[in-house]
C-alpha positions as CSV (number, residue, x, y, z in Angstrom):
1,M,0.0,0.0,0.0
2,E,2.8,2.4,1.0
3,T,4.7,1.6,-2.3
4,T,1.6,2.2,-4.3
5,F,1.1,5.6,-2.7
6,I,4.7,6.5,-3.4
7,I,4.4,5.6,-7.1
8,L,1.1,7.6,-7.3
9,C,2.8,10.6,-5.7
10,F,5.7,10.3,-8.1
11,L,3.4,10.1,-11.2
12,G,1.5,13.1,-9.9
13,F,4.5,15.2,-9.5
14,F,5.8,14.0,-12.9
15,I,2.5,15.0,-14.6
16,L,2.3,18.3,-12.8
17,F,5.8,19.4,-13.7
18,G,5.5,18.0,-17.2
19,S,2.3,20.1,-17.7
20,I,4.0,23.2,-16.5
21,F,7.0,22.7,-18.7
22,F,4.7,22.1,-21.7
23,L,2.6,25.1,-21.0
24,F,5.7,27.3,-20.6
25,Y,7.2,25.9,-23.9
26,Y,3.9,26.1,-25.8
27,F,3.1,29.7,-24.8
28,S,6.7,31.0,-25.0
29,K,7.4,33.9,-27.3
30,R,9.6,31.8,-29.6
31,T,7.1,29.0,-29.9
32,V,4.1,31.3,-30.5
33,I,5.8,33.2,-33.3
34,R,7.2,30.1,-34.9
35,R,3.7,28.5,-34.8
36,K,2.0,31.6,-36.3
37,L,4.5,32.0,-39.1
38,K,4.3,28.2,-39.9
39,K,0.5,28.4,-40.3
40,I,0.3,31.4,-42.6
41,P,0.6,30.5,-46.3
42,T,3.8,31.6,-48.1
43,K,3.4,33.9,-51.1
44,K,5.9,35.6,-53.4
45,I,5.8,39.4,-53.0
46,S,4.6,39.8,-56.7
47,Q,1.6,37.6,-55.9
48,F,0.2,40.0,-53.3
49,L,-2.9,42.0,-54.1
50,N,-3.9,45.0,-51.9
51,G,-5.3,43.8,-48.6
52,D,-3.9,40.2,-48.9
53,V,-2.7,38.6,-45.7
54,G,0.2,36.2,-46.1
55,K,3.9,35.3,-45.3
56,I,7.0,36.3,-47.5
57,I,10.3,34.7,-47.2
58,G,13.2,37.0,-48.5
59,K,16.4,38.6,-47.8
60,V,17.2,41.6,-45.7
61,E,18.2,44.8,-47.5
62,F,19.5,47.9,-45.6
63,V,17.8,51.2,-46.3
64,G,20.3,54.0,-45.6
65,E,22.7,53.6,-42.7
66,P,22.3,50.4,-40.8
67,L,22.0,50.2,-37.0
68,I,25.0,49.0,-35.0
69,S,24.1,46.3,-32.5
70,P,25.1,47.4,-28.9
71,L,26.8,44.1,-27.8
72,S,28.7,42.8,-30.8
73,N,28.9,46.1,-32.8
74,R,27.5,44.5,-35.9
75,P,25.7,46.4,-38.7
76,C,22.0,45.3,-38.7
77,A,18.5,46.2,-39.6
78,Y,17.1,45.1,-36.2
79,Y,18.4,43.9,-33.0
80,H,17.0,42.3,-29.8
81,V,19.1,42.4,-26.6
82,Y,18.2,40.4,-23.5
83,V,20.3,40.8,-20.3
84,E,19.6,38.8,-17.1
85,Q,21.3,38.4,-13.7
86,H,21.6,35.2,-11.7
87,K,20.4,35.9,-8.2
88,S,20.4,33.6,-5.1
89,S,18.1,33.7,-2.0
90,G,18.8,31.0,0.5
91,K,18.5,27.7,-1.3
92,N,16.7,29.3,-4.3
93,S,18.4,30.9,-7.4
94,R,17.0,32.2,-10.5
95,W,17.8,34.3,-13.6
96,V,16.2,37.8,-13.4
97,K,15.7,40.0,-16.4
98,L,17.6,43.3,-16.1
99,I,17.2,44.7,-19.7
100,E,15.2,43.8,-22.7
101,E,15.7,46.0,-25.8
102,E,14.4,45.8,-29.3
103,V,15.3,48.4,-31.9
104,A,14.2,48.4,-35.5
105,G,15.8,50.4,-38.4
106,K,14.4,50.9,-41.9
107,F,14.8,47.9,-44.0
108,L,13.4,46.0,-47.0
109,I,12.7,42.3,-47.6
110,R,13.7,41.4,-51.1
111,D,12.3,38.6,-53.1
112,G,13.9,38.5,-56.5
113,S,13.1,41.8,-58.2
114,H,10.4,42.8,-55.8
115,S,10.7,44.3,-52.3
116,A,8.6,44.7,-49.2
117,L,8.9,47.3,-46.4
118,V,8.0,46.0,-42.9
119,D,6.0,48.3,-40.6
120,C,7.6,47.7,-37.2
121,I,5.1,49.9,-35.2
122,Q,3.2,46.8,-34.0
123,I,5.5,43.8,-34.5
124,K,6.2,40.5,-32.7
125,T,9.6,39.1,-33.4
126,Y,11.7,36.1,-32.6
127,L,15.4,36.6,-33.6
128,V,17.9,33.8,-33.1
129,Q,20.3,35.1,-30.3
130,D,23.6,34.0,-31.9
131,Q,25.8,36.2,-29.6
132,V,26.0,35.4,-25.9
133,F,28.4,37.0,-23.4
134,Q,28.8,36.4,-19.7
135,S,30.4,38.3,-16.8
136,G,30.8,37.1,-13.2
137,T,33.3,35.7,-10.7
138,F,36.8,35.8,-12.2
139,N,35.3,37.2,-15.4
140,D,35.0,41.0,-15.7
141,A,32.6,42.5,-18.1
142,T,34.2,44.1,-21.2
143,S,34.3,47.9,-21.4
144,N,31.6,47.6,-24.1
145,L,29.3,45.5,-21.9
146,E,29.9,47.8,-19.0
147,H,29.1,50.9,-21.1
148,F,25.9,49.2,-22.3
149,L,24.9,48.5,-18.6
150,S,25.7,52.0,-17.4
151,Q,23.8,53.7,-20.1
152,R,20.7,51.8,-19.0
153,G,21.2,52.4,-15.2
154,H,23.0,49.1,-14.3
155,T,26.5,48.0,-13.4
156,S,28.4,44.7,-13.6
157,V,29.6,44.9,-9.9
158,S,27.9,45.0,-6.6
159,F,28.3,47.8,-4.0
160,L,31.0,45.6,-2.4
161,G,32.9,45.6,-5.7
162,L,32.2,42.0,-6.6
163,N,31.3,40.9,-10.1
164,K,27.5,40.1,-10.6
165,S,26.7,37.0,-12.5
166,I,25.2,38.5,-15.8
167,R,24.3,36.8,-19.1
168,Y,23.9,38.9,-22.2
169,K,22.1,37.7,-25.4
170,E,21.9,39.4,-28.7
171,G,20.0,38.6,-32.0
172,I,20.2,40.7,-35.1
173,L,18.9,40.9,-38.7
174,E,22.0,41.1,-41.0
175,S,22.2,42.2,-44.6
176,D,21.1,39.3,-46.9
177,E,19.8,37.3,-44.0
178,L,16.9,35.1,-44.9
179,V,13.7,36.0,-42.8
180,A,10.0,35.3,-42.7
181,V,7.5,38.1,-42.3
182,A,3.8,37.8,-42.1
183,G,1.2,40.6,-42.2
184,K,-1.3,42.5,-44.5
185,G,0.3,43.7,-47.8
186,E,-0.6,46.9,-49.7
187,W,1.2,48.3,-52.7
188,K,2.5,51.8,-52.4
189,D,5.0,54.1,-54.3
190,A,8.3,54.3,-52.8
191,K,8.1,58.0,-52.3
192,D,5.0,57.6,-50.1
193,L,7.2,55.4,-47.9
194,Q,10.0,57.9,-47.7
195,L,12.1,55.8,-50.0
196,P,14.0,56.8,-53.1
197,E,11.7,56.8,-56.2
198,S,14.1,54.4,-57.9
199,Y,12.6,51.6,-55.7
200,G,9.3,51.9,-57.7
201,R,6.4,50.1,-56.2
202,I,6.9,48.6,-52.7
203,L,4.7,46.1,-50.8
204,H,4.1,47.6,-47.4
205,I,3.6,44.8,-44.7
206,S,1.6,46.0,-41.8
207,Q,-0.6,44.6,-39.0
208,T,-4.3,43.7,-39.4
209,P,-6.9,44.7,-36.8
210,E,-6.8,41.2,-35.4
211,Q,-3.1,40.6,-35.2
212,A,0.4,42.1,-35.3
213,V,3.1,41.7,-37.9
214,Y,5.2,38.5,-37.2
215,L,8.8,38.3,-38.1
216,S,11.6,35.7,-37.5
217,D,14.9,34.5,-38.8
218,D,14.5,31.1,-37.1
219,P,15.5,28.4,-39.6
220,T,12.2,26.5,-39.1
221,T,10.2,29.6,-40.2
222,V,12.1,30.1,-43.5
223,K,11.5,26.6,-44.8
224,F,9.0,26.0,-47.5
225,K,6.1,23.5,-46.7
226,S,5.9,22.1,-50.3
227,K,7.8,21.8,-53.6
228,D,5.4,24.3,-55.0
229,E,6.3,26.9,-52.4
230,Y,9.9,26.1,-53.0
231,S,9.7,26.5,-56.7
232,N,7.7,29.8,-56.5
233,N,10.3,31.4,-54.4
234,T,13.7,32.8,-55.6
235,Y,15.7,31.9,-52.5
236,T,16.9,28.7,-50.8
237,T,17.2,28.3,-47.1
238,R,20.5,28.2,-45.2
């Protein structure tokens, strides 16, 4: 009887924590955005009619001077920085968010000879965080990391002069990087979008009343679901 009770308790805890983990994963930002982008049909930019809602897959093209990402100093069209500190209290420890920053520049998504401008006013993104830095015990923050923290009201050391345990993550959109973007498309003249007239007609991707624009460079979102989708698109995935 006692053995059965122990087994049932073990199963109960396993199911409980398994459910919590599943819910955390299922509703995480990364999973939600990937799921949204996978469900929306992929179209070539040239196939859009005004008011169509769809997903495009194309390459990033800078418009004017690019942004410079704050942690790795890379030219980019968009960056997402996430900084967290490891904190302990008694037997408990956890990572606590210090800074989360997303900044968008002006950029196009090019599909062959056609281009789309992404409206970043209401956008939900997941960028692969391919640059990770750490500072902590016996590992001082670099001058660049310390400058980034100080500009945002933080420091890498405690009031006792000891290094805090901090993790810095950065994801960016680079020139010619393959991305997926979903939203409502409307054709506009380049000059109406504050672009040089030489760009001609541009597809403006914006949010709908029901949902935001979705964007990601995650490899799973820039894959084609079928051979038809693949043959209808100029680019291959990396």
